[in-house]
Backbone bond lengths (Angstrom), bond angles and torsions (degrees), N, CA, C in turn:
res aa  C-N    CA-C-N  psi(-1)  N-CA   C-N-CA  omega(-1)  CA-C   N-CA-C  phi
1 M - - - 1.391 - - 1.414 111.09 -
2 F 1.304 119.16 137.04 1.387 120.24 -176.75 1.499 109.36 -118.93
3 K 1.380 114.24 157.39 1.422 124.56 -176.78 1.469 104.53 -134.00
4 R 1.347 124.02 149.47 1.407 120.01 -177.49 1.519 114.54 -155.29
5 L 1.293 118.00 156.64 1.432 123.40 175.79 1.499 104.00 -135.31
6 V 1.326 117.33 111.88 1.479 121.50 -170.04 1.488 111.65 -95.85
7 A 1.334 115.55 157.56 1.442 121.11 -177.73 1.470 115.74 -107.58
8 G 1.394 116.05 -2.30 1.457 117.73 175.27 1.523 112.40 119.34
9 A 1.322 116.76 166.98 1.426 122.35 -174.47 1.526 110.93 -62.90
10 T 1.320 118.72 -33.88 1.414 121.07 -176.68 1.540 110.96 -64.34
11 V 1.354 115.83 -38.53 1.471 121.18 177.45 1.519 108.28 -66.64
12 A 1.333 118.07 -36.15 1.448 120.92 -178.88 1.499 109.65 -59.59
13 M 1.343 118.02 -43.39 1.420 123.84 179.48 1.560 110.42 -64.76
14 L 1.364 115.48 -41.65 1.437 119.35 -178.92 1.502 109.95 -68.81
15 A 1.363 119.02 -38.63 1.434 121.08 -179.72 1.505 112.53 -61.90
16 T 1.382 115.37 -43.39 1.424 119.16 179.72 1.505 111.03 -70.40
17 T 1.343 117.08 -38.17 1.452 120.32 179.83 1.514 109.47 -65.61
18 A 1.330 116.79 -36.11 1.476 119.99 -178.05 1.493 111.10 -60.23
19 V 1.346 117.51 -34.17 1.453 120.25 -177.10 1.530 109.01 -68.09
20 S 1.339 117.62 -42.90 1.447 121.19 -175.12 1.535 111.26 -77.97
21 A 1.374 115.15 -20.87 1.446 118.04 -173.17 1.503 112.69 -89.21
22 V 1.322 118.01 -16.84 1.465 120.84 -177.94 1.508 109.89 -69.80
23 P 1.338 118.61 122.12 1.437 120.55 -176.33 1.529 111.05 -73.64
24 A 1.306 115.95 146.98 1.447 119.03 179.58 1.510 109.12 -76.09
25 L 1.365 115.11 128.48 1.451 119.69 -178.91 1.491 109.60 -83.46
26 S 1.352 116.17 157.82 1.436 121.54 175.98 1.475 112.05 -60.30
27 V 1.305 117.04 142.44 1.443 123.05 -177.65 1.516 111.38 -128.16
28 N 1.314 116.75 135.21 1.428 122.43 176.45 1.533 107.67 -71.57
29 A 1.311 117.43 114.55 1.468 121.61 -173.93 1.563 110.44 -59.34
30 A 1.318 115.68 -32.95 1.444 117.58 -179.27 1.497 113.70 -66.99
31 S 1.314 117.78 -27.18 1.467 121.96 -177.63 1.529 112.47 -94.66
32 K 1.312 118.28 -7.60 1.451 125.15 -179.05 1.489 110.04 -70.31
33 K 1.363 117.18 122.48 1.466 121.34 -174.98 1.538 112.88 -112.50
34 V 1.322 117.92 -2.33 1.427 123.92 -179.04 1.519 110.96 -132.98
35 D 1.315 118.79 162.00 1.466 122.82 176.65 1.524 111.04 -76.65
36 L 1.319 119.46 -27.39 1.428 120.80 178.76 1.512 110.50 -59.50
37 K 1.333 116.69 145.02 1.478 120.56 179.14 1.511 110.06 -83.96
38 E 1.335 118.20 -26.47 1.422 123.99 175.81 1.514 108.67 -158.07
39 L 1.306 116.62 164.44 1.505 122.76 179.44 1.464 109.81 -122.09
40 N 1.326 118.05 114.75 1.426 124.37 178.70 1.505 109.29 -97.19
41 V 1.324 116.59 116.71 1.479 122.30 -174.92 1.522 110.37 -114.39
42 Q 1.282 116.66 136.43 1.476 118.76 179.06 1.517 111.92 -129.37
43 F 1.358 115.30 136.54 1.413 122.30 178.57 1.562 109.06 -110.01
44 V 1.308 114.99 158.15 1.506 119.99 170.12 1.500 103.50 -107.62
45 P 1.375 117.31 128.03 1.490 119.63 -176.85 1.532 111.68 -65.09
46 S 1.317 112.84 141.23 1.463 120.02 176.55 1.512 111.84 -92.73
47 S 1.317 115.06 -18.36 1.487 122.81 175.13 1.500 109.32 -149.97
48 Q 1.278 120.39 -128.92 1.467 121.54 -178.14 1.565 110.52 -63.42
49 A 1.308 118.51 126.66 1.470 121.19 -175.20 1.491 112.91 -60.49
50 D 1.374 119.56 -41.26 1.415 121.57 -178.07 1.500 112.16 -67.90
51 T 1.343 118.44 -33.44 1.422 122.02 176.55 1.522 112.67 -67.18
52 I 1.338 116.88 -41.80 1.445 122.93 -180.00 1.528 107.55 -64.53
53 Q 1.316 118.39 -41.50 1.458 121.32 179.77 1.511 111.90 -52.03
54 A 1.328 114.36 -48.98 1.498 121.19 -178.02 1.550 109.63 -63.50
55 K 1.317 115.54 -41.49 1.510 120.61 -176.50 1.510 110.32 -69.85
56 A 1.374 117.78 -35.60 1.461 121.21 -175.09 1.507 112.96 -83.53
57 K 1.304 117.33 -23.66 1.461 121.89 -172.21 1.550 114.69 -55.03
58 P 1.326 119.27 -36.71 1.475 120.35 -179.84 1.513 114.30 -59.23
59 L 1.330 115.70 -18.39 1.485 120.63 -179.37 1.550 109.87 -63.61
60 E 1.354 116.22 -26.09 1.439 117.56 179.69 1.521 113.82 -61.10
61 K 1.285 117.07 -48.94 1.482 122.92 -179.64 1.536 110.36 -66.82
62 L 1.326 116.76 -41.07 1.447 121.46 -177.69 1.530 112.13 -62.34
63 L 1.354 115.00 -45.46 1.459 118.57 -178.66 1.514 111.83 -76.05
64 K 1.352 115.79 -36.35 1.487 119.85 177.08 1.556 110.65 -55.84
65 K 1.324 114.93 -42.26 1.435 119.71 179.98 1.523 111.67 -61.15
66 E 1.318 118.31 -35.59 1.457 123.62 -175.45 1.534 110.97 -84.06
67 L 1.348 116.97 -32.47 1.483 120.54 -172.94 1.526 113.32 -102.35
68 G 1.332 116.52 -21.44 1.478 120.24 179.26 1.502 113.94 74.98
69 I 1.384 116.53 20.73 1.466 121.97 178.33 1.538 108.55 -134.63
70 P 1.305 117.13 157.08 1.499 119.65 174.35 1.547 112.41 -60.46
71 V 1.275 116.21 138.46 1.451 121.59 178.58 1.536 107.66 -124.15
72 H 1.337 115.68 128.68 1.470 121.97 -176.77 1.503 109.02 -116.90
73 V 1.338 117.51 120.31 1.443 121.32 179.82 1.550 109.28 -105.95
74 T 1.320 117.12 127.87 1.417 123.65 177.70 1.539 110.81 -128.27
75 I 1.253 118.74 162.26 1.469 125.08 179.27 1.535 109.98 -113.21
76 S 1.300 115.93 123.54 1.462 119.28 174.46 1.508 111.08 -83.28
77 T 1.316 114.29 179.55 1.490 119.05 178.54 1.504 110.95 -103.56
78 D 1.318 119.31 -24.70 1.444 122.03 -179.43 1.540 109.60 -159.33
79 Y 1.334 115.94 170.47 1.419 119.98 -176.97 1.545 113.03 -62.32
80 N 1.300 117.79 -41.02 1.445 119.86 -175.10 1.505 111.32 -63.97
81 T 1.310 118.38 -33.30 1.413 121.89 -179.27 1.570 109.72 -63.34
82 V 1.268 116.44 -43.07 1.492 119.87 178.97 1.531 108.98 -65.19
83 V 1.358 118.40 -46.67 1.438 121.30 179.14 1.508 112.74 -55.66
84 E 1.335 117.59 -45.40 1.420 122.13 -178.82 1.553 112.10 -67.90
85 A 1.353 114.43 -37.93 1.440 121.07 179.93 1.525 109.75 -65.57
86 M 1.336 117.23 -38.58 1.455 120.87 174.55 1.446 112.01 -66.71
87 G 1.346 118.43 -39.34 1.447 123.08 -179.67 1.528 110.33 -64.48
88 S 1.287 118.45 -34.51 1.497 120.50 179.61 1.493 113.27 -87.08
89 G 1.305 118.35 -5.94 1.464 122.28 179.15 1.541 114.53 87.65
90 K 1.309 116.02 5.79 1.462 118.18 179.86 1.509 113.26 -79.33
91 V 1.332 115.72 -22.59 1.468 120.09 176.88 1.537 105.91 -123.34
92 D 1.326 115.20 131.90 1.481 120.91 -178.27 1.515 111.89 -91.91
93 M 1.300 117.52 -36.79 1.449 123.22 -177.87 1.496 112.47 -134.24
94 G 1.332 115.33 126.96 1.469 120.47 -177.60 1.523 111.59 -120.27
95 F 1.331 116.51 143.57 1.422 120.91 174.21 1.524 104.12 -95.97
96 L 1.331 117.48 100.43 1.431 121.99 -170.14 1.522 114.34 -116.91
97 P 1.277 117.39 136.54 1.517 119.20 171.56 1.582 107.26 -67.98
98 P 1.335 116.24 171.74 1.460 122.10 -174.58 1.531 112.05 -56.15
99 D 1.314 119.15 -54.92 1.474 120.03 -172.79 1.553 111.93 -61.56
100 P 1.346 120.81 -47.23 1.433 119.82 179.09 1.571 110.72 -65.35
101 Y 1.388 115.91 -31.56 1.462 116.29 176.33 1.507 110.78 -62.66
102 V 1.317 116.21 -45.05 1.497 119.71 -179.97 1.508 110.78 -59.78
103 Q 1.356 116.29 -38.43 1.445 120.73 177.83 1.521 110.15 -65.52
104 A 1.329 117.54 -46.98 1.433 121.84 -178.95 1.531 111.44 -61.13
105 H 1.312 117.14 -39.10 1.465 123.19 177.99 1.511 111.13 -64.65
106 K 1.321 115.11 -45.77 1.458 120.25 -179.54 1.477 115.80 -68.11
107 Q 1.339 116.46 -43.96 1.454 123.36 -175.35 1.509 113.55 -81.64
108 Y 1.356 115.85 -38.17 1.486 119.61 -169.59 1.516 114.28 -129.34
109 G 1.319 118.83 4.00 1.423 121.36 177.15 1.519 115.82 73.06
110 A 1.337 116.32 22.61 1.445 120.11 178.95 1.528 109.22 -66.07
111 K 1.344 115.33 150.09 1.495 120.12 -174.93 1.544 109.94 -124.48
112 V 1.368 114.62 129.62 1.445 118.49 175.81 1.505 111.25 -72.22
113 I 1.281 120.39 137.47 1.504 120.56 175.92 1.514 110.28 -115.47
114 L 1.344 116.49 -26.89 1.484 120.27 -176.36 1.511 110.81 -144.64
115 Q 1.335 114.38 154.22 1.423 120.66 178.12 1.512 106.98 -128.64
116 S 1.321 116.49 141.08 1.492 118.57 -177.98 1.497 113.77 -73.46
117 Q 1.289 115.65 156.19 1.470 122.96 171.07 1.468 109.27 -122.38
118 R 1.289 116.95 141.11 1.457 123.57 176.58 1.510 110.10 -134.36
119 Y 1.314 113.69 159.24 1.474 116.04 171.11 1.519 106.44 -78.37
120 G 1.298 115.52 138.53 1.464 119.13 -179.88 1.488 110.71 -62.73
121 I 1.343 115.19 159.05 1.459 122.57 177.04 1.531 110.39 -93.23
122 N 1.355 114.16 131.83 1.467 118.47 179.72 1.541 108.29 -81.04
123 D 1.277 114.82 85.86 1.496 120.36 -175.57 1.504 112.25 -66.01
124 K 1.302 120.81 -27.76 1.435 121.36 -176.65 1.581 111.01 -68.07
125 K 1.312 115.68 -29.11 1.468 119.10 178.82 1.505 112.60 -78.47
126 N 1.319 118.26 -22.67 1.466 122.59 -178.79 1.514 112.68 55.15
127 D 1.321 116.62 39.03 1.469 119.16 178.72 1.517 112.70 -131.12
128 G 1.350 116.09 10.09 1.465 119.96 177.44 1.474 115.26 76.26
129 S 1.309 120.20 7.37 1.463 124.03 -178.97 1.517 111.17 -74.35
130 D 1.331 115.04 156.78 1.452 121.16 179.29 1.492 112.18 -89.49
131 T 1.313 115.55 156.65 1.481 120.57 167.28 1.528 104.55 -88.04
132 D 1.343 115.85 -178.77 1.445 119.51 176.68 1.537 112.10 -101.57
133 K 1.372 115.91 20.01 1.456 120.69 -177.59 1.537 108.95 -113.15
134 L 1.366 113.93 126.71 1.467 119.11 171.55 1.515 112.39 -75.72
135 V 1.308 115.17 133.26 1.483 118.84 -178.96 1.535 109.03 -131.82
136 D 1.338 116.03 157.91 1.458 120.62 177.89 1.514 112.28 -109.62
137 Y 1.352 114.42 28.33 1.495 118.94 179.08 1.539 106.48 -146.57
138 Y 1.292 113.42 169.86 1.473 120.74 173.31 1.543 107.95 -149.42
139 R 1.269 116.95 -178.46 1.508 119.86 177.55 1.502 107.82 -131.65
140 A 1.293 114.47 159.99 1.483 120.85 166.18 1.476 109.16 -95.94
141 L 1.330 116.96 159.87 1.432 119.98 175.07 1.500 109.93 -138.89
142 V 1.318 112.78 156.65 1.499 122.24 172.65 1.512 105.86 -102.42
143 V 1.334 115.78 113.60 1.446 120.07 -178.55 1.535 111.19 -104.90
144 V 1.291 117.07 141.45 1.485 121.40 179.79 1.516 105.88 -139.21
145 K 1.323 117.41 168.92 1.460 121.54 177.00 1.524 108.26 -69.60
146 K 1.330 116.88 148.37 1.403 122.95 -176.57 1.559 111.05 -61.99
147 D 1.269 116.58 -37.22 1.473 119.26 -178.20 1.535 111.81 -92.99
148 S 1.306 118.37 12.62 1.450 123.07 -177.72 1.553 109.63 -66.54
149 G 1.335 113.48 149.30 1.471 120.09 175.31 1.522 112.81 -77.59
150 I 1.321 114.67 -4.44 1.473 118.95 179.42 1.550 110.07 -78.07
151 K 1.343 115.71 105.29 1.459 120.47 -174.82 1.548 112.88 -105.59
152 N 1.295 117.28 -21.26 1.495 120.16 175.71 1.494 108.41 -144.96
153 V 1.328 116.21 174.76 1.467 119.99 -174.52 1.495 114.60 -61.71
154 K 1.326 116.30 -32.77 1.426 119.82 -177.19 1.521 112.62 -71.45
155 D 1.305 116.27 -16.18 1.519 122.10 175.27 1.529 108.18 -72.73
156 L 1.249 119.73 -9.88 1.497 120.46 177.56 1.548 112.46 -75.11
157 K 1.321 116.94 -7.97 1.445 118.91 176.50 1.503 111.54 -59.91
158 G 1.331 113.67 129.11 1.473 120.15 178.97 1.544 114.42 75.60
159 K 1.265 117.08 4.02 1.462 120.46 -178.58 1.540 112.44 -93.97
160 K 1.321 115.28 158.89 1.450 122.38 177.91 1.535 108.11 -87.89
161 I 1.331 116.98 124.66 1.491 120.30 -179.47 1.510 110.29 -124.10
162 A 1.292 115.65 125.53 1.481 121.44 177.70 1.546 107.79 -78.77
163 V 1.332 114.50 127.16 1.489 120.52 -178.35 1.512 107.12 -133.28
164 Q 1.336 115.38 165.22 1.447 122.19 172.05 1.570 106.83 -93.98
165 N 1.314 115.23 -175.86 1.478 114.92 -179.55 1.506 111.53 -68.25
166 P 1.362 120.98 160.87 1.437 123.88 -171.19 1.536 115.79 -62.38
167 T 1.374 119.42 -5.61 1.417 120.22 177.60 1.540 110.97 -95.91
168 S 1.341 117.73 0.45 1.449 119.89 179.59 1.475 111.84 -80.89
169 D 1.319 119.25 129.01 1.447 123.29 -178.73 1.543 109.63 -69.45
170 A 1.319 117.55 -55.08 1.475 120.04 -178.10 1.523 113.24 -80.06
171 G 1.338 115.34 -30.29 1.491 117.61 -177.38 1.477 115.51 -88.94
172 Y 1.362 117.36 0.96 1.483 117.18 179.79 1.579 109.99 -157.69
173 I 1.328 117.04 -66.87 1.459 121.14 -164.94 1.567 112.72 -57.15
174 F 1.306 114.33 -58.84 1.513 117.62 -174.43 1.513 112.94 -65.53
175 P 1.367 119.83 -43.25 1.465 117.20 175.07 1.516 114.62 -62.20
176 V 1.323 116.48 -42.51 1.489 119.04 -177.97 1.501 110.48 -61.31
177 V 1.344 117.35 -44.98 1.458 120.86 -178.66 1.530 110.59 -67.34
178 D 1.351 117.22 -48.78 1.448 118.29 -177.35 1.521 112.48 -64.96
179 L 1.325 118.73 -34.61 1.450 119.30 175.67 1.498 113.49 -67.77
180 K 1.353 115.55 -33.06 1.469 121.25 177.40 1.539 108.80 -63.44
181 K 1.400 115.37 -38.09 1.451 117.97 179.27 1.512 112.35 -64.52
182 K 1.351 115.53 -25.20 1.464 120.87 179.11 1.557 111.99 -93.22
183 G 1.354 114.41 10.87 1.454 117.88 175.08 1.495 117.00 90.62
184 M 1.344 116.25 10.54 1.470 120.59 -178.06 1.505 109.64 -117.29
185 N 1.312 117.85 107.57 1.472 121.91 177.00 1.559 108.99 -94.58
186 V 1.337 111.94 94.55 1.486 116.52 -176.81 1.486 114.79 -70.80
187 V 1.355 115.24 -25.36 1.455 119.71 178.43 1.523 108.95 -62.90
188 K 1.293 116.50 -40.96 1.473 122.19 -176.04 1.543 111.15 -88.24
189 N 1.272 117.68 -36.94 1.488 120.29 -166.17 1.542 115.81 -110.75
190 S 1.328 115.99 -3.86 1.492 118.61 178.76 1.525 108.76 -122.08
191 D 1.315 115.70 168.30 1.488 122.65 174.04 1.523 110.11 -98.84
192 L 1.326 115.89 100.26 1.462 119.55 -179.13 1.513 110.10 -84.17
193 V 1.359 115.24 123.98 1.421 120.85 -179.28 1.563 110.23 -114.17
194 T 1.310 117.15 114.66 1.444 119.48 -176.27 1.534 111.18 -78.32
195 V 1.315 115.89 127.48 1.454 121.03 176.47 1.554 109.58 -121.44
196 K 1.276 118.41 163.92 1.443 121.42 -173.31 1.515 110.76 -104.63
197 G 1.317 113.81 89.20 1.470 118.05 178.41 1.502 112.32 117.73
198 H 1.296 118.08 141.08 1.463 122.49 -178.74 1.545 110.06 -69.27
199 D 1.320 117.99 -26.92 1.429 119.88 175.32 1.538 111.37 -65.35
200 Q 1.352 114.29 -36.60 1.462 116.96 -178.88 1.558 108.42 -74.79
201 G 1.313 118.72 -24.59 1.471 119.07 174.76 1.500 111.22 -64.37
202 V 1.325 113.25 -45.54 1.498 118.47 179.87 1.524 109.34 -63.31
203 I 1.315 114.90 -46.65 1.484 119.46 -177.99 1.537 111.74 -59.51
204 S 1.323 114.43 -38.15 1.473 117.36 179.28 1.481 113.34 -61.16
205 V 1.310 115.41 -35.00 1.491 120.25 -179.98 1.556 107.83 -74.56
206 V 1.296 115.73 -44.67 1.487 120.02 -179.90 1.503 112.13 -59.02
207 N 1.360 114.59 -40.39 1.474 118.92 -178.95 1.564 113.50 -83.38
208 G 1.264 115.92 -5.74 1.485 119.44 178.55 1.491 112.84 81.95
209 D 1.336 119.24 14.16 1.446 121.18 177.37 1.548 112.94 -76.93
210 T 1.318 115.18 -26.66 1.491 119.80 171.65 1.505 106.58 -134.21
211 D 1.351 112.84 165.46 1.440 121.20 -178.60 1.527 113.75 -88.58
212 A 1.327 114.12 -24.71 1.443 121.16 -179.18 1.494 112.57 -155.40
213 A 1.305 119.03 166.62 1.458 121.00 177.88 1.550 108.93 -144.81
214 F 1.385 113.61 145.00 1.432 117.45 172.11 1.512 107.43 -99.22
215 V 1.337 119.01 117.94 1.447 122.86 -176.35 1.527 109.30 -142.42
216 F 1.347 115.03 166.25 1.473 119.40 175.48 1.531 109.48 -74.50
217 D 1.317 115.64 157.91 1.442 122.41 177.74 1.497 111.06 -89.07
218 D 1.384 123.05 118.16 1.407 122.51 -0.54 1.545 107.02 -120.79
219 A 1.305 114.85 104.07 1.452 121.10 -174.33 1.532 112.06 -66.99
220 R 1.324 118.11 -14.77 1.441 122.06 178.06 1.523 111.86 -61.38
221 N 1.296 116.68 -22.01 1.494 121.67 176.44 1.531 109.89 -62.80
222 L 1.328 117.96 -26.50 1.444 121.27 -177.61 1.534 112.92 -67.17
223 V 1.304 114.76 -26.54 1.472 118.39 -172.40 1.531 112.85 -117.66
224 K 1.310 117.03 3.49 1.456 118.30 -174.29 1.559 115.04 -68.95
225 E 1.340 112.67 -23.99 1.507 115.46 176.80 1.493 112.51 -64.54
226 D 1.320 116.68 -39.91 1.455 121.68 178.40 1.555 112.69 -91.02
227 N 1.318 113.53 -19.87 1.483 118.86 -179.04 1.557 106.23 -129.87
228 P 1.320 117.73 73.90 1.488 120.40 -173.31 1.548 115.31 -63.89
229 D 1.362 116.75 -14.88 1.455 119.52 177.49 1.535 111.98 -96.90
230 V 1.329 118.16 10.65 1.444 119.71 -173.68 1.513 113.61 -55.45
231 F 1.316 117.88 -36.25 1.497 119.18 -179.21 1.538 110.93 -76.13
232 K 1.284 116.69 -29.13 1.445 121.14 176.58 1.526 113.84 -74.33
233 D 1.375 112.68 -31.96 1.469 118.21 -173.50 1.526 111.93 -92.39
234 T 1.324 117.63 -7.61 1.480 118.09 -177.64 1.558 107.63 -130.00
235 R 1.319 115.07 166.66 1.472 121.53 175.80 1.526 107.88 -147.31
236 V 1.323 113.04 161.85 1.517 119.82 -179.16 1.496 108.96 -92.52
237 L 1.320 117.56 121.75 1.447 121.56 175.66 1.543 112.89 -78.33
238 K 1.353 113.93 -39.69 1.437 120.35 -179.09 1.484 112.61 -158.66
239 Y 1.352 114.58 145.27 1.462 122.29 171.79 1.497 110.28 -105.18
240 T 1.318 119.44 144.51 1.464 120.57 179.68 1.571 110.63 -89.80
241 T 1.273 115.61 178.57 1.459 120.44 173.35 1.508 108.54 -67.10
242 K 1.335 117.74 171.30 1.447 122.56 -178.15 1.494 110.32 -68.21
243 I 1.329 114.23 140.81 1.484 123.44 179.78 1.554 105.01 -118.09
244 P 1.353 118.38 129.02 1.478 120.26 175.96 1.528 110.87 -56.81
245 N 1.324 114.41 143.33 1.435 117.69 -177.18 1.548 110.47 -69.60
246 D 1.348 115.26 170.28 1.454 123.01 -176.17 1.531 113.93 -64.41
247 T 1.286 115.13 166.02 1.467 120.65 -174.53 1.514 114.15 -119.14
248 I 1.285 116.15 159.36 1.406 125.03 158.31 1.555 107.36 -109.59
249 T 1.305 116.63 117.21 1.462 121.39 -169.09 1.505 111.16 -122.96
250 L 1.310 116.93 142.49 1.453 120.81 175.03 1.515 111.21 -108.62
251 R 1.338 116.48 147.09 1.443 123.72 178.88 1.503 110.30 -66.71
252 K 1.337 118.45 158.12 1.427 124.14 170.07 1.526 110.06 -61.87
253 G 1.309 118.29 140.30 1.472 120.36 -179.62 1.482 113.04 105.29
254 V 1.331 119.92 -15.99 1.445 121.18 175.46 1.516 104.55 -79.78
255 S 1.345 117.52 124.79 1.465 122.35 -173.87 1.539 111.13 -61.04
256 K 1.318 115.51 160.48 1.395 121.95 177.04 1.527 111.19 -60.68
257 A 1.316 114.60 -41.93 1.455 118.20 179.85 1.505 111.82 -64.81
258 D 1.326 117.51 -43.31 1.468 120.59 177.08 1.547 111.80 -65.84
259 S 1.321 114.66 -36.56 1.492 118.88 -179.81 1.473 109.85 -62.23
260 K 1.341 117.14 -43.02 1.464 121.85 -177.83 1.527 110.93 -68.66
261 T 1.311 114.14 -37.01 1.477 119.39 179.14 1.539 111.97 -67.20
262 I 1.342 114.32 -40.86 1.455 120.70 178.59 1.488 111.04 -68.16
263 Q 1.293 115.76 -37.91 1.472 120.67 179.81 1.527 108.84 -65.37
264 K 1.321 118.92 -45.07 1.458 121.14 -179.34 1.580 108.21 -67.62
265 A 1.300 118.54 -35.16 1.445 120.62 179.34 1.494 111.53 -66.21
266 M 1.342 116.89 -40.93 1.455 119.66 -178.58 1.549 110.77 -67.36
267 I 1.360 114.29 -40.65 1.463 119.32 178.38 1.561 110.50 -61.10
268 K 1.334 115.25 -41.39 1.477 120.66 179.95 1.506 109.35 -66.84
269 V 1.358 117.65 -47.37 1.426 120.92 -179.96 1.533 111.92 -61.66
270 S 1.303 117.80 -36.89 1.504 122.52 -178.33 1.541 112.01 -65.73
271 K 1.324 115.37 -16.34 1.447 119.57 -176.18 1.519 112.29 -98.77
272 T 1.368 116.09 -7.19 1.448 121.26 176.99 1.493 110.24 -83.87
273 D 1.371 119.01 157.53 1.412 119.83 178.87 1.475 114.46 -58.56
274 K 1.352 116.79 -43.90 1.450 122.67 -178.31 1.568 109.70 -68.01
275 G 1.301 114.57 -38.71 1.464 118.71 178.01 1.506 113.24 -66.16
276 K 1.375 115.35 -40.84 1.420 120.11 179.23 1.546 110.59 -62.24
277 K 1.314 113.53 -38.24 1.482 119.16 -179.59 1.529 111.75 -65.40
278 V 1.338 118.23 -40.90 1.465 122.69 176.65 1.522 108.42 -60.28
279 M 1.310 116.92 -53.54 1.461 120.28 -176.93 1.556 112.00 -58.71
280 K 1.339 114.35 -43.60 1.465 117.23 -178.95 1.501 112.62 -69.82
281 D 1.367 117.94 -44.95 1.438 120.72 -179.34 1.526 115.57 -65.41
282 V 1.337 115.79 -34.31 1.446 119.37 -177.84 1.533 113.07 -81.97
283 Y 1.376 117.13 -49.72 1.424 120.89 -172.63 1.538 114.80 -130.28
284 S 1.351 117.43 7.92 1.440 121.51 -177.37 1.569 111.71 61.55
285 W 1.340 115.28 29.09 1.422 120.68 174.28 1.546 110.37 -75.44
286 A 1.360 117.27 145.76 1.442 119.56 174.41 1.513 110.82 -106.99
287 G 1.356 117.46 -8.64 1.404 121.26 -179.76 1.507 110.84 172.55
288 V 1.338 117.08 -175.90 1.489 121.35 176.30 1.466 108.35 -135.47
289 T 1.313 115.89 159.55 1.467 123.94 179.44 1.513 109.34 -143.01
290 K 1.295 116.89 153.49 1.460 119.75 178.77 1.530 111.33 -63.64
291 S 1.298 116.48 148.41 1.463 120.77 -173.61 1.541 111.21 -141.35
292 T 1.283 114.99 161.10 1.487 120.72 175.68 1.532 110.18 -133.09
293 D 1.278 116.78 161.07 1.480 122.26 -174.76 1.488 111.65 -60.06
294 S 1.340 119.83 -34.90 1.450 121.50 -174.99 1.517 111.46 -65.81
295 N 1.317 119.58 -15.96 1.468 121.26 177.40 1.547 112.64 -63.16
296 F 1.340 114.97 -14.96 1.470 119.72 -172.80 1.498 113.34 -110.78
297 D 1.321 114.56 17.85 1.512 118.96 176.62 1.515 111.87 -63.05
298 T 1.333 117.42 -33.93 1.464 120.60 176.44 1.501 110.08 -59.95
299 V 1.313 117.50 -41.44 1.462 120.75 -179.02 1.521 109.86 -64.37
300 R 1.322 116.73 -39.24 1.473 118.63 177.74 1.497 111.49 -61.29
301 K 1.354 118.05 -39.64 1.456 120.62 178.83 1.517 111.48 -64.88
302 Y 1.339 116.26 -40.35 1.460 118.95 176.84 1.525 114.13 -67.70
303 Q 1.332 115.28 -34.72 1.465 119.98 175.03 1.531 109.36 -57.64
304 N 1.298 116.45 -48.71 1.483 121.59 -178.89 1.472 110.88 -61.56
305 K 1.303 116.30 -41.46 1.511 119.72 -177.46 1.517 111.63 -68.91
306 V 1.377 117.56 -41.08 1.445 120.53 -176.24 1.506 110.72 -66.30
307 E 1.316 117.23 -30.26 1.475 121.35 179.88 1.517 112.38 -65.42
308 D 1.327 114.84 -26.17 1.495 118.93 -177.93 1.533 110.78 -89.51
309 I 1.329 118.66 -3.66 1.436 118.99 -178.21 1.545 109.96 -93.37
310 K 1.292 115.01 114.91 1.489 120.32 -174.47 1.517 110.10 -138.49
């Protein structure tokens, strides 16, 4: 699951341009383990873009060591930018949430090679703490202020709800569909306010700018350093059904041999101390596991359902 705070269309252009503008560095042929001359990797920020850039940058050296080619890490501004960059061949590997992955697969033949693992959230404690169990799914939640008059989903009628853009699984698709199943059409009956990043969704509720927010479980951890009472001051109105975890996806055109080598390299890197730190700092991942396209059939069903909600 990904979370993001974008900087605007101009940055999107710069991020994409940066990928194509980076010159290929010389490579020792003896150490080269793939046919690709370089690997361009792009992340979607889960919070402040400049912060994520610094946290993700070490992946360049880690992967270069395993693959024997230059690796360039850049940060996109939103999901669609990564999908389009992969479609045009400017990005070789994208860290994509489920919905954008499904789009990239359908539109451009992108292939998932890995799926993230996280420790589950201990929802019963309502403090954002982890369980000791690794899972390959997460949930979205509807968060409201603790003293809010919103007691059930139908109370969301006429209320302002902070959401992510319509391609966000946790920030839009899954909450919208699951609420509709419970008889609440928020697209028609609520005021949906798009914010840039799940942290901003939580903050909007804390500050009283919105009445509720659709965020991943538990996005309140993103803001508890600056808002230490966030778990005391908010509560969860509803959890969604399980959402498949985020992906590491390769563009169409990367050979099967290279795909397998990159997959093995990422698994190896994710088990190193430095690799674990990158995965945790950027997306709160605890590891990666092999994945297949069929794991995301649930996402496709939800995509179809959300398109019919007006």
